[in-house]
C-alpha atoms as one frame of an Amber mdcrd trajectory, in Angstrom:
protein
   0.000   0.000   0.000   1.278   3.460  -0.863   2.144   5.900   1.888   0.446
   9.163   1.076   2.276  12.498   1.049   1.222  15.803   2.585   2.764  18.672
   0.612   2.538  22.334   1.669   1.958  24.604  -1.309   3.634  28.013  -1.227
   2.383  30.461  -3.854   5.082  33.109  -4.180   4.779  36.703  -5.345   8.125
  38.487  -5.324   9.537  37.485  -1.899   6.271  36.776  -0.070   3.864  33.860
   0.239   0.405  34.810  -1.014  -2.981  33.091  -1.037  -6.233  33.882  -2.759
  -9.526  32.246  -3.692  -9.928  30.627  -7.131  -6.253  31.636  -7.675  -7.246
  35.327  -7.540  -7.316  38.166  -4.991  -3.917  37.288  -3.576  -3.152  38.309
   0.029   0.267  38.181   1.680   0.380  35.467   4.348   4.087  35.288   5.225
   7.705  34.877   4.201   8.681  31.793   2.178  11.842  30.972   4.145  10.153
  30.999   7.546   6.997  29.209   6.419   8.822  26.503   4.471  11.099  25.705
   7.403   8.144  25.554   9.796   6.310  23.102   7.520   9.483  21.041   7.191
   9.677  20.896  10.999   6.038  19.831  11.147   6.737  16.828   8.924   6.090
  17.930   5.323   6.923  15.139   2.877   7.724  17.577   0.083   7.331  21.291
  -0.601   5.657  22.845  -3.617   6.656  26.352  -4.706   4.550  28.088  -7.358
   5.480  31.500  -8.773   2.068  33.203  -8.660   2.966  35.975 -11.126   5.418
  34.194 -13.419   2.942  33.931 -16.282   2.490  37.708 -16.288   6.208  38.339
 -16.676   7.166  35.211 -18.642   9.755  34.144 -16.086  10.329  32.192 -12.910
  11.956  34.210 -10.131  12.220  31.584  -7.426  15.837  30.506  -7.854  17.192
  32.497  -4.897  14.347  31.320  -2.635  14.987  27.710  -3.664  18.754  28.013
  -3.124  18.161  29.172   0.457  15.543  26.484   1.099  17.730  23.674  -0.224
  20.405  24.487   2.376  18.198  23.620   5.343  15.166  21.707   4.074  15.854
  18.089   3.241  12.715  16.914   1.497  11.983  17.069  -2.249  11.214  20.533
  -3.645   8.940  21.027  -6.662   8.943  24.404  -8.411   6.428  25.710 -10.947
   5.399  28.907 -12.675   7.217  30.445 -15.620   8.975  27.264 -16.768   9.087
  28.003 -20.497  12.194  26.340 -21.911  14.804  23.694 -21.120  17.173  26.324
 -19.721  14.520  27.284 -17.143  14.414  23.671 -15.996  18.219  23.525 -15.747
  18.315  26.745 -13.724  15.593  25.519 -11.376  17.149  22.091 -10.798  20.584
  23.651 -10.334  19.107  25.916  -7.648  18.215  22.856  -5.592  14.768  21.816
  -6.866  14.081  18.132  -7.434  11.138  18.538  -9.829   9.553  21.200 -12.010
   5.830  21.704 -12.592   4.848  22.771 -16.109   1.460  24.044 -17.261   1.301
  26.881 -19.797   4.394  25.900 -21.792   3.154  22.309 -22.067  -0.254  23.393
 -23.356   1.315  25.778 -25.883   3.732  23.091 -27.073   3.044  19.540 -25.822
   6.332  18.333 -27.335   8.061  20.372 -24.615   7.053  17.619 -22.171   8.806
  15.003 -24.300  11.934  17.129 -24.698  12.061  17.836 -20.963  11.478  14.243
 -19.880  14.105  12.930 -22.300  16.707  15.408 -21.044  15.966  15.370 -17.300
  13.970  12.175 -16.737  10.216  11.759 -16.266  10.662  11.751 -12.492  11.584
  15.461 -12.700   8.626  16.543 -14.840   5.302  17.286 -13.168   2.314  18.211
 -15.310   0.472  21.045 -13.561  -3.237  21.138 -14.440  -5.516  24.004 -13.400
  -9.008  22.573 -13.908 -12.290  24.490 -14.106 -15.754  23.034 -14.567 -17.564
  24.288 -17.671 -20.686  23.234 -19.550 -18.473  20.994 -21.683 -16.675  19.303
 -18.793 -13.456  20.160 -16.967 -11.181  22.392 -19.023  -7.446  22.923 -18.433
  -6.619  26.583 -17.827  -3.362  28.531 -18.091  -2.071  31.866 -16.755  -2.898
  30.961 -13.132  -6.470  29.918 -13.885  -7.291  32.890 -16.119  -7.182  31.537
 -19.673  -9.071  28.478 -20.941  -7.116  26.136 -23.200  -8.486  23.904 -25.937
  -7.930  20.824 -23.769 -10.436  18.799 -21.805  -8.660  17.762 -18.592  -9.556
  14.079 -18.982  -8.066  14.002 -22.488  -5.070  16.240 -21.800  -3.652  14.314
 -18.830  -3.258  10.913 -20.602  -1.716  12.705 -23.602   0.826  14.472 -21.390
   1.669  11.240 -19.544   2.344   9.541 -22.889   4.717  12.384 -23.733   6.673
  11.780 -20.525   5.104  13.577 -17.552   6.031  11.534 -14.482   3.549  13.039
 -12.036   0.386  15.172 -12.173  -0.459  18.137  -9.955  -4.201  18.740 -10.231
  -5.515  22.064  -8.907  -9.256  22.674  -8.813  -9.649  26.383  -9.559 -13.284
  26.107  -8.423 -12.367  25.010  -4.885  -8.989  26.739  -4.494  -8.852  28.782
  -1.280 -12.518  28.142  -0.427 -11.815  25.851   2.570 -14.950  23.907   1.610
 -13.330  20.549   0.833 -11.787  18.997  -2.263 -13.581  18.586  -5.591 -13.926
  14.832  -5.256 -15.909  14.456  -8.513 -13.016  15.967 -10.451 -10.408  14.013
  -8.494 -12.173  10.656  -8.955 -12.537  11.294 -12.688  -8.851  12.169 -13.054
  -7.652   9.323 -10.794  -9.457   6.844 -13.052  -7.398   7.885 -16.114  -4.101
   8.894 -14.459  -1.380   6.232 -14.619   1.275   8.220 -12.709   1.266   9.595
  -9.136  -1.459  12.212  -8.638  -1.167  15.203  -6.284  -4.403  17.121  -5.741
  -4.841  20.670  -4.536  -7.675  23.062  -3.730 -10.177  23.239  -0.897  -8.655
  21.833   2.309  -9.990  23.895   5.202  -9.718  21.250   7.910  -7.993  17.971
   8.730 -11.325  16.242   8.107 -11.341  17.527   4.518  -8.037  15.733   3.950
  -9.285  12.586   5.693 -12.440  12.603   3.537 -10.301  12.965   0.421  -8.169
   9.905   1.114 -11.195   7.912   2.258 -13.014   8.620  -0.999 -10.337   8.100
  -3.643  -7.009   6.294  -3.949  -4.362   8.902  -4.752  -0.779   9.555  -3.711
  -0.692  13.062  -2.267  -2.481  16.239  -1.233  -0.985  19.695  -1.623  -2.311
  22.137   0.965  -2.093  25.927   1.188  -4.829  27.939   2.913  -5.558  25.502
   5.755  -1.896  25.432   6.772  -1.173  29.108   6.194  -4.066  30.198   8.414
  -3.192  27.528  11.008  -6.480  25.640  10.823  -4.327  22.522  11.297  -0.717
  21.378  11.299   0.867  18.633   9.230   1.379  16.592  12.416  -2.328  16.857
  13.214  -3.277  15.729   9.712  -0.921  12.758   9.793  -2.101  11.723  13.266
  -5.737  11.821  12.128  -5.006   9.841   8.958  -3.000   7.288  10.930  -5.897
   6.787  13.340  -8.053   5.876  10.340  -5.544   3.325   9.024  -4.378   5.554
   6.168  -0.651   5.019   5.786   1.408   8.214   5.958   5.121   8.925   5.786
   6.974   9.830   8.976
């Protein structure tokens, strides 16, 4: 049986951690260095850094933050936002990241996934999917949930996996920051067609929301932002609760 991962998600704007609702209306909630180290101390299995404004400026500006983190945080680091070309991946990995998350560049040019996975290995390449419910199903969005793409989520994910994506980060734009629980309909639909590890994000307001997620669908990991940032729970509390319900967690 897999041991599930709890992954704090840090959305970064300049040198601050920000959080919004539906990926919009961003408010400053802290400093990335302090928050990341605190989550590491609490027992985070990995850390996820997303540049919240990279798509606006066509760049990723997290290298200095990642360099500092890698010196004192010894769990895998995934970095996304503004990864546009192979050189961006090299820079990010050389800064101390273990994986990169790619969304917009992959949708613009799916072959980028193949090129990246061939050069760096599939284990380094995470497909980031920002999903929104529409009348025609779940659509993959770019530009931090602002722009619809031509791809249906349930068709796009298998295509990207075939091209070499080694993991999928699924963010529900509809539930992001709402603290009302995960979009289990979306997650179940994606889990049924996803043949690589699936990390889900968007909606955890309490430890029970995370428990309900893992009780309802078999997936590998949850990425959590708002609930941790506003101290509704700690990672230790989540893992203790999951353990009490016979859900295997990493220690």
